[in-house]
LUMVEXKE-46533 format. One record per residue: residue in three letters; z, x, y of N, C-alpha, C, O in turn. Coordinates in Angstrom, 3 decimals. Example, Ala and Ser with C-alpha at 12.3 -4.5 7.8 and 13.67 -1.06 7.14 Angstrom:
BEGIN
resn	n.up	n.east	n.north	ca.up	ca.east	ca.north	c.up	c.east	c.north	o.up	o.east	o.north
Ala	7.800	13.190	-5.690	7.800	12.300	-4.500	7.800	13.200	-3.300	8.465	14.236	-3.319
Ser	7.080	12.850	-2.250	7.140	13.670	-1.060	7.870	12.900	0.030	8.039	13.409	1.138
REM end
This chain:
BEGIN
resn	n.up	n.east	n.north	ca.up	ca.east	ca.north	c.up	c.east	c.north	o.up	o.east	o.north
Unk	-31.307	-11.924	35.104	-31.482	-10.936	35.130	-30.788	-10.251	33.729	-31.365	-9.244	33.321
Unk	-30.267	-10.453	33.392	-29.573	-10.244	31.759	-30.280	-10.721	30.857	-30.452	-9.874	29.981
Unk	-30.756	-11.631	30.650	-31.801	-12.031	29.769	-32.792	-11.393	29.945	-32.988	-10.800	28.884
Unk	-33.722	-11.087	30.797	-34.818	-10.347	31.084	-34.668	-8.822	30.750	-35.723	-8.390	30.286
Unk	-33.594	-7.789	30.852	-33.454	-6.878	30.194	-33.103	-6.510	28.729	-33.390	-5.494	28.098
Unk	-32.259	-7.839	28.281	-32.390	-8.256	26.957	-33.780	-8.478	26.123	-34.231	-7.908	25.130
Unk	-34.245	-9.484	26.895	-35.834	-9.782	25.779	-37.109	-8.817	26.390	-38.295	-9.111	26.237
Unk	-36.656	-7.693	27.062	-37.085	-6.818	27.641	-36.929	-5.502	26.065	-37.846	-5.105	25.346
Unk	-35.717	-5.210	26.012	-35.721	-4.354	24.411	-36.498	-5.021	23.204	-36.759	-6.161	22.821
Unk	-36.771	-3.504	22.742	-37.584	-4.389	21.459	-36.393	-4.299	20.676	-35.254	-3.856	20.819
Unk	-37.347	-5.124	19.424	-36.274	-5.730	18.062	-35.810	-4.708	17.250	-34.875	-4.843	16.462
Unk	-36.649	-3.350	17.481	-36.277	-2.442	17.097	-34.645	-1.719	17.667	-33.768	-1.289	16.918
Unk	-34.611	-1.754	18.920	-33.972	-1.215	19.408	-32.343	-2.057	19.281	-31.309	-1.449	19.007
Unk	-32.419	-3.558	19.548	-31.254	-4.445	19.443	-30.598	-4.365	18.012	-29.372	-4.332	17.901
Unk	-31.269	-4.341	17.137	-30.902	-4.090	15.645	-30.252	-2.527	15.760	-29.095	-2.228	15.462
Unk	-31.286	-1.622	16.263	-30.196	-0.470	16.576	-28.931	-0.783	16.449	-28.085	-0.705	15.559
Unk	-29.002	-1.281	17.895	-27.952	-1.377	18.274	-26.457	-1.982	17.666	-25.347	-1.473	17.816
Unk	-26.791	-3.161	16.976	-25.977	-4.068	16.082	-25.702	-3.005	15.059	-24.502	-2.846	14.831
Unk	-26.634	-2.142	14.304	-25.846	-1.520	13.251	-25.035	-0.302	13.769	-24.354	0.305	12.943
Unk	-25.045	0.093	15.006	-24.177	1.472	15.050	-22.588	0.407	15.372	-21.550	0.643	14.754
Unk	-22.656	-0.339	16.062	-21.528	-1.290	16.248	-21.024	-1.415	15.206	-19.989	-0.760	15.078
Unk	-21.457	-2.262	13.995	-21.161	-2.151	12.767	-20.587	-0.575	12.277	-19.407	-0.274	12.098
Unk	-20.981	-0.281	12.226	-21.443	1.289	11.615	-19.420	2.129	12.365	-18.426	2.720	11.945
Unk	-19.828	1.727	13.249	-18.541	2.215	14.479	-17.068	1.141	14.142	-15.968	1.596	14.457
Unk	-17.151	-0.216	13.523	-16.425	-0.935	12.906	-15.674	-0.399	11.447	-14.528	-0.497	11.007
Unk	-16.586	0.042	11.086	-16.774	0.301	9.147	-15.735	1.623	9.504	-14.612	1.885	9.073
Unk	-16.424	2.179	10.270	-15.343	3.671	10.671	-13.971	3.872	11.100	-13.158	4.791	11.005
Unk	-13.984	2.657	11.625	-12.635	1.865	12.511	-11.795	1.965	11.528	-10.862	2.723	11.262
Unk	-12.532	0.626	10.789	-11.161	0.555	9.579	-11.232	1.267	8.594	-10.676	0.654	7.682
Unk	-11.663	2.386	8.184	-11.508	3.218	6.902	-10.884	4.101	7.812	-10.329	4.952	7.117
Unk	-10.760	4.252	8.566	-9.875	5.659	9.337	-8.409	4.691	9.523	-7.374	5.289	9.230
Unk	-8.264	3.207	10.001	-7.022	3.039	10.472	-5.941	2.670	8.823	-4.748	2.721	8.523
Unk	-7.567	2.217	7.963	-6.613	2.175	6.604	-6.108	3.515	5.588	-5.466	3.400	4.544
Unk	-6.432	4.376	6.007	-6.115	6.092	5.525	-5.072	6.027	6.374	-4.116	5.736	5.655
Unk	-4.598	6.156	7.782	-3.669	6.230	8.138	-2.565	5.446	7.859	-1.421	5.864	8.040
Unk	-2.869	4.104	7.341	-1.861	3.616	7.041	-0.984	3.626	5.798	0.175	3.279	5.576
Unk	-2.160	4.258	4.925	-1.861	4.387	3.370	-0.928	6.082	3.462	-0.080	6.534	2.693
Unk	-1.410	6.562	4.474	-0.617	8.104	4.393	0.789	7.984	5.246	1.646	8.867	5.222
Unk	0.894	6.849	5.949	2.205	6.512	6.298	2.519	6.085	5.602	3.473	6.744	5.189
Unk	2.343	5.061	4.890	3.545	4.771	3.342	3.875	5.421	2.346	4.589	4.840	1.528
Unk	3.433	6.955	2.057	3.515	7.317	0.595	5.450	8.031	0.960	6.345	8.224	0.136
Unk	5.466	8.251	2.527	7.025	8.557	2.717	7.711	7.364	1.918	8.574	7.828	1.173
Unk	7.597	5.793	1.816	7.839	4.578	1.985	8.229	4.663	0.138	9.220	4.559	-0.585
Unk	7.268	4.827	0.050	6.551	4.675	-2.088	8.203	5.630	-2.407	9.241	5.392	-3.024
Unk	7.670	6.749	-1.591	9.098	7.835	-2.674	10.544	7.441	-2.884	11.285	7.462	-3.867
Unk	10.735	6.965	-1.249	12.265	6.708	-1.058	12.394	4.931	-2.366	13.359	4.756	-3.110
Unk	11.653	4.322	-2.306	11.313	3.154	-3.421	11.437	3.918	-4.334	12.623	4.001	-4.654
Unk	10.290	5.006	-5.384	10.614	5.230	-6.705	11.701	5.781	-6.527	12.081	5.449	-7.651
Unk	12.685	6.408	-6.073	13.880	6.983	-6.165	14.891	5.611	-6.282	15.587	5.331	-7.258
Unk	14.802	5.008	-5.293	16.044	4.033	-5.837	15.287	3.046	-6.926	15.540	2.153	-6.117
Unk	14.730	2.493	-7.789	14.042	2.275	-8.597	14.667	2.865	-9.884	15.214	2.257	-10.804
Unk	14.400	4.545	-9.692	14.892	5.220	-10.711	16.219	4.794	-10.694	16.614	3.931	-11.479
Unk	17.077	5.419	-9.716	19.028	5.046	-9.544	19.284	3.593	-10.065	20.449	3.327	-10.361
Unk	18.267	2.556	-10.221	18.739	1.074	-10.330	18.456	1.222	-12.275	19.182	0.962	-13.234
Unk	17.713	1.506	-12.211	17.531	1.311	-14.106	18.333	2.777	-14.223	17.835	2.981	-15.331
Unk	19.016	3.766	-14.048	19.337	4.411	-14.546	21.282	3.817	-14.525	22.052	4.112	-15.438
Unk	21.589	3.199	-13.610	22.812	2.273	-13.355	22.786	1.664	-14.241	23.727	1.789	-15.025
Unk	21.648	0.662	-14.571	22.046	-0.495	-15.101	21.609	-0.158	-16.957	21.620	-1.118	-17.728
Unk	21.259	1.239	-17.472	20.931	1.859	-18.466	22.579	2.220	-18.634	23.066	1.502	-19.508
Unk	23.360	2.953	-18.153	24.760	3.418	-18.309	25.748	1.662	-18.377	26.743	1.386	-19.046
Unk	25.270	1.132	-17.788	26.538	-0.499	-17.833	25.907	-0.730	-19.283	26.648	-0.860	-20.258
Unk	24.687	-0.771	-19.381	23.994	-1.147	-21.154	25.015	-0.701	-22.106	25.597	-1.332	-22.988
Unk	25.124	0.753	-21.668	25.539	1.682	-22.942	27.060	1.530	-23.418	27.689	1.414	-24.470
Unk	27.321	1.605	-21.856	29.171	1.527	-21.856	29.048	-0.041	-22.147	29.161	0.003	-23.372
Unk	28.899	-1.326	-21.860	29.268	-2.407	-22.731	29.379	-2.202	-24.336	30.276	-2.481	-25.132
Unk	28.109	-1.602	-24.489	27.755	-1.764	-26.099	29.029	-0.842	-27.360	29.472	-0.948	-28.504
Unk	29.166	0.373	-25.648	30.776	0.719	-26.549	31.582	0.209	-26.811	32.219	0.241	-27.864
Unk	31.776	-0.558	-25.617	33.365	-1.403	-25.616	32.865	-2.252	-26.521	33.466	-2.188	-27.594
Unk	31.753	-3.229	-26.478	31.664	-4.513	-27.785	32.216	-3.320	-29.337	33.288	-3.391	-29.938
Unk	31.260	-2.505	-29.562	31.500	-1.761	-31.054	33.523	-1.582	-31.048	34.280	-1.934	-31.953
Unk	33.868	-0.984	-29.816	35.159	-0.850	-30.122	35.930	-1.995	-29.766	36.998	-1.748	-29.206
Unk	35.650	-3.138	-29.952	36.239	-4.125	-29.825	35.840	-4.669	-31.502	36.770	-4.903	-32.274
Unk	34.923	-4.775	-31.786	34.425	-5.026	-33.169	35.572	-4.240	-33.910	36.617	-4.821	-34.200
Unk	35.398	-3.111	-34.167	36.401	-2.129	-35.064	37.864	-2.539	-34.647	38.697	-2.714	-35.536
Unk	38.170	-2.681	-33.450	39.599	-3.315	-33.980	40.019	-4.620	-34.361	41.128	-4.964	-34.768
Unk	38.875	-5.386	-34.158	38.876	-6.474	-34.823	39.284	-6.579	-36.432	40.036	-7.372	-36.998
Unk	38.478	-5.447	-36.961	38.433	-5.383	-38.094	39.793	-4.979	-38.975	39.736	-4.913	-40.203
REM end
């Protein structure tokens, strides 16, 4: 019975249905991608802040150790 209905639909109708399903899948994929991207923006801000703090800590430590090294060289001379 189903086979008779499928064979009675024209090729254009079947292709149209396939293209419609394909279009819905594409719209769904784009929607999910957009939603995930917007959900990750807050995470990106936290990661950027943590990275900046880490770099500032490294810069502070480098400058401190450079100053300490300079003072040791002056004391040794």
